[in-house]
C-alpha positions, 0 to 999 in steps of 0.5 A, spaced: 532 774 160 532 779 166 529 786 166 534 790 170 533 797 172 530 802 177 523 804 178 522 811 175 517 813 180 521 811 187 528 808 184 527 801 187 529 795 183 524 793 177 519 787 179 518 783 172 511 783 174 510 790 174 516 792 169 518 798 168 516 799 175 517 795 182 510 794 184 502 795 182 502 802 187 508 805 183 504 803 176 498 806 179 501 812 181 504 813 174 497 812 170 494 817 175 500 822 173 498 821 165 490 821 167 491 828 170 496 831 165 501 831 170 506 829 164 507 834 158 512 835 153 515 842 153 514 846 147 512 853 144 506 856 147 500 855 142 495 861 141 488 858 141 486 862 135 491 859 130 488 852 132 483 849 127 476 849 130 476 842 132 482 842 136 481 849 140 477 845 145 
């Protein structure tokens, strides 16, 4: 069963070993984006005053 598609980072063909990426480099770039909070889900702004104390930090 082959995995067809393009790397979400650079657009090159996916390599099975690194799917859904084309290389370890692109997989590492994606991980770095997650760890640096570069990815975010859009939503309404939240007032920190309305959050429970354990979520406000």
